[in-house]
C-alpha positions as CSV (number, residue, x, y, z in Angstrom):
1,M,-55.6,-117.8,8.7
2,S,-56.1,-120.4,6.0
3,I,-57.3,-119.5,2.5
4,R,-56.4,-120.6,-1.0
5,T,-53.7,-118.3,-2.4
6,L,-52.4,-117.6,-5.9
7,A,-49.7,-120.3,-5.5
8,S,-52.5,-122.9,-5.3
9,L,-53.4,-122.2,-8.9
10,G,-50.0,-123.4,-10.2
11,D,-48.4,-122.2,-13.4
12,L,-50.6,-119.6,-14.9
13,R,-48.6,-118.8,-18.1
14,G,-51.0,-118.7,-21.0
15,K,-54.0,-119.3,-18.7
16,R,-57.0,-117.0,-18.8
17,V,-57.5,-115.7,-15.3
18,I,-60.6,-113.8,-14.3
19,V,-59.9,-111.3,-11.4
20,R,-62.7,-109.9,-9.4
21,C,-61.5,-106.5,-8.2
22,D,-63.3,-103.8,-6.4
23,L,-62.9,-100.8,-8.7
24,N,-65.9,-99.0,-7.3
25,V,-64.3,-95.5,-7.4
26,P,-66.0,-92.1,-7.0
27,L,-66.6,-90.3,-10.3
28,K,-67.4,-86.6,-10.9
29,D,-68.2,-85.5,-14.4
30,G,-66.7,-88.7,-15.7
31,Q,-63.4,-88.2,-13.9
32,I,-62.1,-90.4,-11.1
33,T,-61.7,-88.4,-7.9
34,D,-60.0,-91.1,-5.8
35,D,-58.1,-93.9,-7.4
36,G,-57.2,-95.7,-4.1
37,R,-59.1,-98.8,-4.9
38,I,-57.5,-99.1,-8.3
39,R,-54.0,-98.7,-6.8
40,A,-54.9,-101.4,-4.2
41,S,-55.6,-103.9,-7.0
42,L,-52.2,-103.4,-8.7
43,P,-50.1,-105.9,-6.8
44,T,-52.3,-108.8,-7.7
45,L,-52.7,-107.7,-11.3
46,N,-48.9,-107.2,-11.8
47,A,-48.2,-110.6,-10.2
48,L,-50.6,-112.2,-12.8
49,I,-49.1,-110.2,-15.6
50,H,-45.6,-111.2,-14.7
51,A,-46.7,-114.8,-14.4
52,G,-47.8,-114.7,-18.1
53,A,-51.5,-115.0,-17.4
54,R,-54.1,-113.5,-19.7
55,V,-55.9,-111.2,-17.2
56,I,-59.6,-110.5,-17.4
57,I,-60.8,-108.0,-14.8
58,V,-64.4,-107.8,-13.6
59,S,-65.8,-105.2,-11.2
60,H,-68.9,-103.2,-10.3
61,L,-69.2,-99.5,-10.1
62,G,-72.1,-97.7,-8.3
63,R,-75.7,-99.0,-8.3
64,P,-77.0,-99.0,-11.9
65,D,-80.0,-101.2,-11.0
66,G,-79.2,-104.1,-13.4
67,E,-79.3,-102.0,-16.6
68,P,-76.5,-100.3,-18.6
69,D,-76.1,-96.7,-17.5
70,A,-73.3,-94.6,-19.0
71,R,-72.8,-92.8,-15.7
72,Y,-71.5,-96.0,-14.2
73,S,-69.3,-97.2,-17.0
74,L,-65.9,-98.6,-16.1
75,E,-64.3,-97.0,-19.2
76,P,-62.6,-94.2,-17.1
77,V,-61.2,-97.0,-14.8
78,A,-59.8,-98.8,-17.9
79,Q,-57.9,-95.6,-18.8
80,R,-56.5,-95.2,-15.3
81,L,-55.5,-98.8,-15.1
82,C,-53.6,-98.4,-18.4
83,E,-51.7,-95.5,-16.9
84,L,-50.9,-97.3,-13.6
85,L,-50.0,-100.6,-15.2
86,G,-47.9,-99.0,-17.9
87,K,-49.5,-101.1,-20.6
88,P,-52.6,-101.3,-22.7
89,V,-55.9,-102.4,-21.1
90,V,-58.5,-103.5,-23.6
91,F,-62.0,-102.3,-22.5
92,A,-65.1,-104.4,-23.5
93,H,-68.3,-102.4,-23.7
94,D,-70.3,-105.3,-22.4
95,T,-69.8,-107.9,-19.7
96,V,-70.7,-111.3,-21.2
97,G,-71.6,-110.3,-24.8
98,S,-69.7,-110.2,-28.1
99,A,-67.5,-107.3,-27.1
100,A,-66.3,-109.2,-24.0
101,E,-65.7,-112.3,-26.2
102,E,-63.6,-110.4,-28.7
103,A,-61.6,-108.7,-25.9
104,V,-60.8,-112.0,-24.2
105,D,-60.1,-113.9,-27.5
106,G,-57.6,-111.1,-28.4
107,L,-55.5,-111.4,-25.3
108,E,-51.9,-112.6,-25.4
109,D,-49.8,-113.8,-22.5
110,G,-49.5,-110.9,-20.0
111,G,-52.3,-109.0,-21.6
112,V,-55.1,-107.3,-19.7
113,A,-58.8,-106.7,-20.5
114,L,-61.5,-105.0,-18.4
115,L,-65.1,-106.0,-18.9
116,E,-68.0,-103.5,-18.4
117,N,-69.7,-103.0,-15.1
118,L,-71.0,-106.3,-13.6
119,R,-74.1,-104.6,-12.2
120,F,-75.3,-103.7,-15.7
121,N,-76.6,-107.3,-15.5
122,S,-79.3,-107.9,-12.9
123,P,-78.4,-111.5,-12.1
124,E,-75.1,-110.4,-10.6
125,T,-76.9,-109.2,-7.4
126,S,-80.0,-111.4,-7.7
127,K,-81.3,-113.0,-4.5
128,D,-82.1,-116.1,-6.7
129,A,-79.1,-118.4,-6.5
130,E,-80.0,-120.1,-9.8
131,Q,-79.9,-116.7,-11.6
132,R,-76.6,-115.8,-10.1
133,A,-75.1,-119.3,-11.0
134,A,-76.3,-118.9,-14.6
135,F,-74.6,-115.5,-14.9
136,A,-71.5,-116.8,-13.2
137,A,-71.4,-119.6,-15.8
138,K,-71.4,-117.0,-18.6
139,L,-68.5,-115.3,-17.0
140,A,-66.7,-118.6,-16.3
141,R,-66.5,-119.5,-20.0
142,F,-64.0,-116.7,-20.4
143,G,-61.6,-118.2,-17.8
144,D,-59.4,-121.1,-16.8
145,A,-59.1,-119.8,-13.2
146,F,-60.6,-117.2,-10.9
147,V,-58.9,-114.8,-8.5
148,S,-61.0,-113.0,-5.9
149,D,-59.4,-109.7,-4.9
150,G,-62.3,-107.4,-4.2
151,F,-62.2,-107.3,-0.5
152,G,-65.0,-104.7,-0.4
153,V,-67.5,-107.2,-1.6
154,V,-66.6,-110.5,0.1
155,H,-69.4,-110.0,2.5
156,R,-71.9,-110.2,-0.4
157,K,-73.2,-113.4,-2.0
158,Q,-73.1,-112.2,-5.5
159,A,-72.4,-114.0,-8.8
160,S,-68.9,-112.7,-9.4
161,V,-67.9,-113.2,-5.7
162,F,-69.5,-116.5,-4.7
163,E,-70.8,-118.6,-7.7
164,L,-67.9,-117.7,-10.0
165,A,-65.5,-119.0,-7.3
166,E,-67.4,-122.3,-7.3
167,A,-67.4,-122.5,-11.1
168,L,-63.6,-122.3,-11.6
169,P,-60.4,-123.2,-9.8
170,S,-60.2,-120.2,-7.4
171,A,-58.0,-118.4,-5.0
172,A,-57.6,-115.2,-3.0
173,G,-55.5,-112.4,-4.5
174,L,-52.8,-110.5,-2.6
175,L,-55.1,-107.7,-1.5
176,I,-57.5,-110.1,0.3
177,E,-54.5,-111.8,1.9
178,Q,-53.2,-108.5,3.1
179,E,-56.6,-107.4,4.4
180,L,-57.1,-110.6,6.3
181,G,-53.6,-110.3,7.9
182,V,-54.5,-106.8,9.1
183,L,-57.8,-107.8,10.5
184,E,-56.3,-110.7,12.3
185,R,-53.9,-108.3,14.0
186,L,-57.0,-106.4,15.2
187,T,-58.8,-109.4,16.5
188,V,-56.4,-112.2,17.5
189,S,-53.6,-110.5,19.5
190,P,-53.7,-106.7,19.2
191,E,-50.9,-104.9,21.0
192,K,-52.2,-102.9,23.9
193,P,-53.3,-100.3,24.6
194,Y,-55.9,-100.9,21.9
195,T,-58.1,-97.9,20.9
196,V,-61.1,-97.9,18.5
197,V,-62.4,-94.7,17.0
198,L,-65.9,-94.8,15.6
199,G,-67.7,-92.1,13.8
200,G,-70.1,-91.7,10.9
201,S,-73.7,-90.7,11.0
202,K,-75.6,-93.5,12.7
203,V,-75.2,-95.6,15.8
204,S,-77.4,-98.3,14.1
205,D,-74.7,-98.9,11.5
206,K,-72.2,-99.7,14.2
207,L,-74.2,-101.7,16.8
208,S,-72.7,-105.1,16.0
209,V,-69.1,-103.9,15.8
210,I,-69.5,-102.1,19.2
211,D,-70.9,-105.3,20.6
212,A,-67.9,-107.3,19.3
213,L,-65.2,-104.8,20.1
214,L,-66.1,-103.6,23.6
215,P,-64.6,-106.7,25.3
216,R,-61.4,-106.5,23.4
217,V,-60.4,-102.8,23.5
218,D,-59.0,-100.4,26.1
219,A,-60.8,-97.3,24.8
220,L,-63.6,-96.5,22.5
221,L,-63.8,-93.0,21.2
222,V,-67.1,-91.9,19.6
223,G,-67.5,-89.0,17.2
224,G,-69.5,-88.2,14.1
225,G,-73.3,-87.9,13.9
226,M,-73.6,-91.0,16.2
227,L,-72.2,-89.1,19.2
228,F,-75.4,-87.2,19.7
229,T,-77.4,-90.3,20.4
230,F,-74.8,-91.1,23.1
231,L,-75.0,-87.5,24.5
232,Y,-78.8,-87.8,24.6
233,A,-78.5,-91.1,26.4
234,Q,-76.5,-89.3,29.1
235,G,-79.4,-86.8,29.5
236,H,-78.0,-83.9,27.4
237,A,-80.2,-82.0,24.9
238,V,-78.8,-82.1,21.3
239,A,-81.0,-79.4,19.6
240,S,-81.5,-80.4,16.0
241,S,-78.4,-82.6,15.7
242,L,-78.8,-86.1,14.3
243,L,-80.5,-88.4,16.9
244,E,-81.6,-92.0,16.6
245,A,-84.2,-92.0,19.4
246,D,-84.9,-95.7,18.9
247,Q,-81.3,-96.5,19.8
248,V,-81.1,-94.5,23.1
249,D,-81.8,-97.5,25.3
250,T,-79.2,-99.6,23.4
251,V,-76.6,-96.8,23.8
252,K,-77.4,-96.6,27.6
253,G,-76.6,-100.4,27.7
254,Y,-73.2,-99.8,25.9
255,L,-72.3,-97.0,28.4
256,A,-73.1,-99.4,31.3
257,R,-71.3,-102.3,29.7
258,A,-68.2,-100.3,29.0
259,E,-68.1,-99.3,32.7
260,E,-68.4,-102.9,33.8
261,L,-65.6,-104.0,31.4
262,G,-63.3,-101.2,32.5
263,V,-63.3,-99.8,28.9
264,D,-62.9,-96.0,28.5
265,L,-65.9,-95.0,26.4
266,V,-64.8,-91.4,25.5
267,L,-67.4,-88.9,24.2
268,P,-66.6,-85.4,23.0
269,T,-66.6,-82.6,25.6
270,D,-67.2,-80.0,23.0
271,V,-68.8,-79.8,19.5
272,V,-69.0,-77.5,16.6
273,V,-72.7,-76.3,16.3
274,A,-74.0,-74.7,13.1
275,S,-77.0,-72.6,12.2
276,K,-77.7,-74.9,9.2
277,F,-76.1,-77.6,7.1
278,G,-73.8,-75.9,4.7
279,A,-70.2,-74.6,4.2
280,D,-71.4,-71.0,4.7
281,A,-73.3,-71.7,7.9
282,E,-72.6,-69.7,11.0
283,H,-71.0,-71.9,13.6
284,V,-69.7,-71.8,17.2
285,V,-68.0,-74.2,19.6
286,A,-70.3,-75.4,22.4
287,Q,-69.7,-77.6,25.4
288,A,-71.3,-81.0,24.8
289,D,-73.8,-80.5,27.6
290,A,-74.8,-77.0,26.4
291,I,-75.6,-77.5,22.7
292,E,-79.0,-75.7,23.0
293,Q,-77.4,-72.7,24.7
294,T,-75.8,-71.5,21.5
295,P,-77.3,-68.5,19.5
296,F,-79.1,-71.1,17.3
297,G,-81.0,-72.6,20.2
298,E,-83.0,-75.7,19.4
299,S,-82.3,-75.3,15.7
300,G,-78.6,-75.8,16.1
301,L,-76.8,-78.7,14.3
302,G,-73.8,-80.4,15.7
303,L,-71.5,-81.0,12.7
304,D,-68.1,-81.9,14.1
305,I,-66.3,-82.6,17.4
306,G,-64.8,-79.5,19.0
307,P,-61.1,-78.5,19.2
308,Q,-60.8,-79.7,22.9
309,S,-62.2,-83.1,22.0
310,A,-60.1,-83.3,18.8
311,A,-57.0,-82.7,20.9
312,A,-58.1,-85.3,23.5
313,F,-58.8,-87.9,20.8
314,A,-55.4,-87.3,19.2
315,E,-53.7,-87.7,22.5
316,R,-55.5,-91.0,23.2
317,I,-54.4,-92.3,19.8
318,R,-50.8,-91.2,20.3
319,S,-50.7,-93.1,23.6
320,S,-52.0,-96.3,22.0
321,K,-50.2,-99.2,20.3
322,T,-53.1,-100.4,18.1
323,V,-55.8,-98.2,16.6
324,F,-58.8,-99.0,14.4
325,W,-60.7,-96.0,13.0
326,N,-64.0,-96.2,11.1
327,G,-66.1,-93.2,10.3
328,P,-65.4,-89.5,10.1
329,M,-65.7,-87.2,13.2
330,G,-67.8,-84.6,11.4
331,V,-69.0,-83.5,8.0
332,F,-65.5,-83.4,6.6
333,E,-66.7,-82.6,3.1
334,L,-67.4,-79.1,4.4
335,A,-64.2,-77.2,5.4
336,P,-65.5,-75.6,8.6
337,F,-66.4,-79.1,10.0
338,A,-63.3,-81.1,8.9
339,A,-61.0,-80.3,11.8
340,G,-62.0,-83.2,14.0
341,T,-61.5,-85.8,11.3
342,R,-58.2,-84.1,10.3
343,A,-56.9,-84.3,13.9
344,V,-57.7,-88.1,14.1
345,A,-56.0,-88.7,10.8
346,Q,-53.0,-86.6,11.8
347,A,-52.6,-88.5,15.0
348,L,-52.7,-91.8,13.2
349,T,-49.8,-90.7,11.0
350,E,-47.7,-89.8,14.1
351,F,-48.2,-92.5,16.8
352,D,-45.8,-95.3,17.5
353,G,-48.0,-98.3,16.8
354,F,-50.2,-100.0,14.2
355,G,-53.1,-97.9,12.8
356,V,-55.8,-99.0,10.5
357,V,-58.2,-96.7,8.6
358,G,-61.3,-98.8,8.2
359,G,-62.2,-98.1,4.6
360,G,-65.4,-96.4,3.3
361,D,-65.8,-92.8,4.3
362,S,-62.7,-92.8,6.5
363,A,-60.5,-93.7,3.6
364,A,-62.2,-91.1,1.4
365,A,-61.7,-88.5,4.2
366,V,-58.0,-88.9,4.7
367,R,-57.4,-88.6,0.9
368,A,-59.7,-85.6,0.6
369,L,-57.9,-83.9,3.4
370,G,-54.5,-84.3,1.7
371,F,-53.0,-87.4,3.4
372,S,-51.3,-90.1,1.4
373,D,-51.9,-93.8,1.9
374,D,-48.3,-94.5,2.9
375,E,-48.6,-92.3,6.0
376,F,-50.9,-94.9,7.6
377,G,-50.3,-98.5,8.8
378,H,-53.1,-99.7,6.6
379,I,-56.1,-98.2,4.7
380,S,-58.7,-100.9,4.2
381,T,-60.5,-101.2,0.9
382,G,-63.6,-102.7,2.5
383,G,-65.6,-100.6,5.0
384,G,-68.6,-103.0,5.3
385,A,-66.5,-106.1,4.9
386,S,-64.0,-105.0,7.5
387,L,-66.8,-104.3,10.0
388,E,-68.5,-107.6,9.4
389,F,-65.2,-109.4,9.9
390,L,-64.6,-107.6,13.2
391,E,-68.2,-108.5,14.2
392,G,-67.3,-112.2,13.7
393,K,-69.8,-112.7,10.8
394,R,-69.4,-115.3,8.1
395,L,-68.3,-113.8,4.9
396,P,-69.4,-115.9,1.9
397,G,-66.8,-114.5,-0.5
398,L,-64.0,-115.8,1.8
399,E,-65.6,-119.1,2.8
400,V,-65.9,-120.1,-0.8
401,L,-62.1,-119.6,-1.0
402,G,-61.5,-122.1,1.8
403,W,-61.1,-119.4,4.5
404,Q,-61.3,-120.7,8.1
């Protein structure tokens, strides 16, 4: 791995350093429900503070469509950062306006400011490179250097990720360094046996990563909503469960290719089938080839892998040396359908090897189910970015930092 690091920026004492973090945390009624991404940003922020830099943090939150929207304000994030850093964090109520200027001008060495949501400004995510560059130039006037540390957005060509890195002396932060180190362990020389666990709702979201990983892994375990397209491809009826009919032929190809490569492509042997989508739904465990034979008939919904499958998946994980997991096994937000996801998470905390939780819904699931980050080898902060890295795609936010 080769990428410009913090050391390449030299002595930062008294320098204004803009840090692109990914502080896109979930909020409910204005309260942060999972501060994992904020915590992940702390090593880089503390390193800059201790170096005497004047730290200006920028981030997005949600999708406010290029206009200010109080629901997506970063103000609660500023309050949480203040608690976690143990020092004041000045919050600017705009991104490149007078409030931001005042916040930046008032910083002393080791001081920290957080500017308002980048996506309150439509040029941040514009498809027009000139618009993005003009916005990046407005941001750049606040800084002497730029540190990119929002791994969850490095696969996006956005003003604060790409053009800002071109406008100022730039380097990767400690989080991006860590994420790249982990992903290289998964792609360059993973210790065998190597097992990948994929879940989530749609096969179509995982096509490229399945393509890229099949030749590298020993076993691929499939759960979540996507499993029903696999079962259907094997000739099984799936009632009203999620089915991507346009992907059936592709899935048949994966089943055949896995057999050719000697990869164990493991599907659930039982599933939890519900009468409807809801925590209060009636539900039963059915064999994977008998989903329509439940009391709910053709209206039944498969919402989790069954206990037999959960135990088998856990045993596969425990017998592995490297595991990458992306996507929950069921609708973990509803208690009756969380057991499969919990079993996979529990096994990852217990096995003797290197386990990676691949960000996004998987990271949210383990925290929602009561697991702590330090129980796992690594919890990624970038679901989409991690998958695109594993697919072998070019990531503009890394290439602009000299990554090769």
